[in-house]
C-alpha positions as CSV (number, residue, x, y, z in Angstrom):
1,M,1.4,-21.8,-10.2
2,L,2.3,-25.4,-10.8
3,T,2.6,-27.0,-7.4
4,P,4.1,-30.3,-6.5
5,K,0.5,-31.6,-6.0
6,H,-0.4,-30.7,-9.6
7,M,2.8,-32.3,-10.8
8,I,2.1,-35.5,-8.9
9,A,-1.5,-35.6,-10.3
10,G,-0.2,-35.2,-13.9
11,L,2.5,-37.8,-13.5
12,A,0.1,-40.3,-11.9
13,L,-2.2,-39.9,-14.9
14,S,0.6,-40.5,-17.4
15,L,1.8,-43.5,-15.5
16,T,-1.7,-44.9,-15.4
17,V,-2.6,-44.3,-19.0
18,G,0.8,-45.1,-20.5
19,T,1.2,-45.5,-24.3
20,A,0.7,-48.3,-26.7
21,S,3.1,-49.7,-29.3
22,A,2.7,-52.0,-32.2
23,A,4.4,-55.4,-32.1
24,T,4.4,-58.8,-33.7
25,I,5.1,-62.3,-32.6
26,S,5.3,-65.5,-34.7
27,Y,4.9,-69.2,-34.2
28,S,5.4,-72.2,-36.5
29,S,3.7,-75.5,-36.8
30,G,7.0,-77.2,-37.6
31,P,7.4,-79.5,-40.6
32,F,4.8,-82.1,-41.2
33,N,4.0,-84.8,-43.7
34,A,0.6,-86.1,-44.9
35,S,-1.1,-88.3,-47.4
36,L,-4.4,-87.8,-49.1
37,N,-6.3,-89.2,-52.0
38,I,-7.2,-86.8,-54.8
39,F,-10.2,-87.6,-57.0
40,V,-11.3,-85.7,-60.1
41,D,-14.6,-86.6,-61.7
42,D,-15.5,-86.5,-65.4
43,F,-16.8,-82.9,-65.0
44,G,-13.4,-81.7,-63.7
45,N,-14.5,-81.4,-60.0
46,S,-11.8,-82.4,-57.6
47,S,-12.1,-83.6,-54.0
48,T,-9.8,-85.1,-51.4
49,S,-10.3,-87.9,-49.0
50,S,-9.8,-85.6,-46.1
51,P,-8.0,-82.3,-45.7
52,V,-4.8,-82.2,-43.7
53,N,-5.3,-80.8,-40.2
54,V,-2.6,-78.2,-39.3
55,T,-1.8,-78.7,-35.6
56,G,0.7,-77.2,-33.1
57,L,0.2,-73.6,-34.2
58,Q,0.2,-71.5,-31.0
59,Q,-2.6,-69.1,-30.2
60,F,-2.1,-65.4,-29.3
61,N,-1.7,-65.0,-25.6
62,P,-3.9,-62.1,-24.5
63,A,-1.5,-61.2,-21.7
64,L,0.7,-59.7,-24.5
65,G,-1.8,-57.1,-25.4
66,T,-4.6,-56.6,-27.9
67,L,-4.7,-58.6,-31.2
68,T,-5.1,-56.4,-34.3
69,G,-4.2,-58.6,-37.3
70,V,-2.9,-62.0,-38.4
71,T,-0.7,-63.2,-41.2
72,F,-0.1,-66.8,-42.4
73,D,3.1,-68.0,-44.2
74,V,2.7,-71.4,-45.9
75,T,5.2,-73.7,-47.5
76,A,3.5,-76.6,-49.0
77,G,6.7,-78.6,-49.5
78,S,7.1,-81.4,-52.0
79,F,3.9,-82.9,-53.5
80,T,4.0,-86.3,-55.2
81,W,0.9,-87.7,-56.9
82,N,0.5,-91.2,-58.1
83,A,-2.4,-90.6,-60.5
84,D,-4.5,-93.3,-62.3
85,L,-6.8,-92.5,-65.1
86,F,-10.1,-94.2,-65.7
87,G,-12.5,-93.5,-68.6
88,Q,-15.1,-94.7,-71.1
89,P,-13.4,-95.7,-74.3
90,S,-14.8,-94.4,-77.6
91,T,-12.5,-96.4,-79.9
92,G,-11.4,-99.5,-78.0
93,A,-9.9,-100.1,-74.6
94,I,-6.6,-98.5,-75.1
95,F,-6.1,-94.8,-74.2
96,D,-3.3,-92.5,-74.8
97,G,-3.1,-88.7,-74.3
98,E,-2.2,-85.8,-72.1
99,Y,-4.0,-84.9,-68.9
100,Q,-3.8,-81.1,-68.2
101,T,-4.9,-79.5,-65.0
102,S,-4.1,-76.7,-62.6
103,I,-3.0,-77.8,-59.1
104,Q,-3.6,-75.6,-56.1
105,A,-2.6,-75.8,-52.4
106,D,-5.0,-74.1,-50.0
107,L,-4.8,-73.2,-46.3
108,G,-8.4,-73.2,-45.0
109,Y,-10.1,-72.2,-41.8
110,T,-13.3,-73.9,-40.7
111,T,-15.6,-72.6,-37.9
112,G,-19.1,-73.9,-37.5
113,L,-20.4,-74.7,-40.9
114,S,-18.5,-72.1,-42.9
115,T,-15.1,-72.6,-44.5
116,I,-12.8,-69.8,-45.5
117,V,-10.0,-70.4,-48.0
118,I,-7.2,-68.3,-46.6
119,E,-5.0,-68.5,-49.7
120,G,-4.1,-70.7,-52.6
121,I,-1.1,-71.0,-55.0
122,S,-1.5,-72.7,-58.3
123,D,0.3,-73.8,-61.4
124,Q,-0.4,-75.7,-64.6
125,I,0.7,-79.3,-64.8
126,N,0.7,-81.9,-67.5
127,L,0.6,-85.7,-67.1
128,F,1.0,-88.2,-69.9
129,C,-1.5,-91.1,-69.6
130,S,-1.7,-94.4,-71.5
131,G,-2.8,-97.9,-71.0
132,D,-5.9,-100.1,-70.6
133,E,-8.7,-98.0,-69.1
134,T,-10.2,-101.0,-67.4
135,M,-7.0,-101.5,-65.4
136,G,-6.8,-97.9,-64.3
137,D,-3.3,-97.4,-65.8
138,G,-1.3,-94.5,-64.8
139,C,-0.4,-90.9,-65.6
140,F,3.2,-89.8,-65.4
141,D,5.3,-86.7,-65.9
142,S,7.4,-86.1,-69.0
143,I,10.1,-88.5,-67.9
144,G,7.8,-91.3,-66.8
145,N,7.7,-90.8,-63.1
146,A,4.8,-90.0,-60.8
147,L,4.2,-86.3,-60.6
148,D,6.7,-84.7,-58.2
149,Y,6.0,-81.0,-57.7
150,T,7.2,-78.4,-55.2
151,F,5.0,-75.5,-54.4
152,N,6.3,-72.1,-53.8
153,S,5.5,-70.5,-50.4
154,F,2.7,-67.9,-50.1
155,T,1.9,-65.3,-47.5
156,V,-1.5,-63.7,-46.7
157,A,-2.8,-61.3,-44.1
158,R,-6.4,-61.6,-43.0
159,T,-8.7,-59.3,-41.1
160,L,-9.8,-60.6,-37.8
161,G,-13.4,-60.6,-39.0
162,D,-12.6,-63.7,-41.0
163,F,-12.0,-65.6,-37.8
164,A,-13.7,-66.6,-34.6
165,I,-11.5,-64.6,-32.2
166,A,-11.9,-67.3,-29.6
167,D,-10.0,-69.7,-31.9
168,L,-7.0,-67.3,-32.3
169,V,-6.7,-66.0,-28.7
170,G,-5.7,-68.2,-25.8
171,T,-2.9,-70.2,-24.4
172,G,-3.3,-73.4,-26.4
173,N,-3.1,-74.1,-30.2
174,V,-5.2,-72.7,-33.0
175,P,-8.0,-75.2,-33.9
176,N,-9.8,-75.7,-37.3
177,L,-6.9,-75.0,-39.7
178,R,-6.4,-77.4,-42.6
179,M,-4.3,-77.7,-45.7
180,D,-6.0,-79.0,-48.9
181,I,-5.0,-79.8,-52.5
182,N,-7.4,-79.0,-55.3
183,L,-7.3,-79.5,-59.1
184,F,-9.3,-77.3,-61.5
185,N,-9.5,-76.6,-65.3
186,S,-8.9,-80.2,-65.9
187,S,-9.0,-81.7,-69.4
188,F,-7.7,-84.7,-71.3
189,V,-6.3,-84.3,-74.8
190,A,-6.7,-87.8,-76.3
191,N,-4.6,-89.3,-79.0
192,S,-6.8,-92.4,-78.8
193,G,-10.2,-92.1,-77.4
194,L,-11.8,-91.7,-74.1
195,D,-15.3,-90.1,-74.0
196,F,-14.8,-89.0,-70.4
197,I,-12.3,-89.5,-67.7
198,E,-11.9,-89.8,-63.9
199,V,-8.5,-89.5,-62.2
200,S,-7.6,-90.6,-58.7
201,G,-4.5,-91.4,-56.8
202,L,-2.7,-91.0,-53.5
203,A,-0.7,-87.8,-53.0
204,D,2.1,-87.4,-50.5
205,I,3.0,-84.0,-49.0
206,T,6.4,-83.6,-47.3
207,N,8.0,-80.9,-45.3
208,A,5.0,-78.6,-45.2
209,N,5.1,-75.8,-42.7
210,V,2.7,-73.1,-41.5
211,Q,3.8,-70.0,-39.7
212,V,1.4,-67.5,-38.1
213,T,2.4,-63.9,-37.2
214,Y,0.1,-62.0,-34.9
215,Q,0.0,-58.2,-35.0
216,Y,-0.9,-56.6,-31.7
217,T,-0.6,-53.5,-29.5
218,S,0.9,-53.6,-26.1
219,A,1.2,-51.1,-23.3
220,V,4.7,-49.7,-23.0
221,P,6.0,-50.5,-19.5
222,V,6.8,-47.5,-17.4
223,P,10.6,-47.3,-16.6
224,A,11.6,-47.8,-12.9
225,A,13.2,-44.3,-13.0
226,A,9.8,-42.8,-13.5
227,W,8.4,-44.5,-10.4
228,L,11.4,-43.3,-8.4
229,F,10.8,-39.7,-9.7
230,A,7.2,-40.0,-8.7
231,S,8.2,-41.1,-5.2
232,G,10.5,-38.2,-4.9
233,L,7.8,-35.7,-5.8
234,I,5.5,-37.3,-3.3
235,G,8.2,-36.8,-0.6
236,L,8.7,-33.2,-1.6
237,A,5.0,-32.6,-1.4
238,G,5.0,-33.9,2.1
239,V,7.8,-31.7,3.1
240,A,6.1,-28.6,1.6
241,K,2.9,-29.4,3.4
242,R,4.7,-29.6,6.8
243,K,6.4,-26.3,6.2
244,R,3.0,-24.6,5.6
């Protein structure tokens, strides 16, 4: 027979173990601006003066539960590049042509000596370049302005194995995040000659934003009514014991 004692034991076990539920919570870095110098050598390899550090992105508070996954949403904002082209002339000092390249925004994570590219978005761009190569004259868009390009946003979920968990979990901000700009598949289609080229220039990023969403499991809190019910059973058990 199921006695009040057995019922109390079962209820106590359920109250102790409880159940877990999946939940999410998101934080944003807030909009930020940055400037960086982009350089492309004559082999088409690009580099930046320094990646943009992403700050103010809150860590996952372990008091909420157990972290199970993480997703980043990135908006790279407006990107303006004042590019200058330098080269070795093959037929005189005047160059004229079209510089073609793919431009990519990356969000990266650095821990120790390893770097993980979390995600990139890219698009083909064309710049029209002309002038005296010794002066480092400029490259412009189709209407004669410095390149002004707006990236679309991108979203990516990563497994926790890609991160040092100690960097994601805590009560401060996530360290080691950076935003970078890279160029690849670069080429110069010359109307008048350059044997090889190098391109460099200052780039401005405006209204960039990074949002992190943490997926986690949390214990479902036990309703107060359940505790009152348990107290009632304990009282009944005491009464039954006295009657015996």
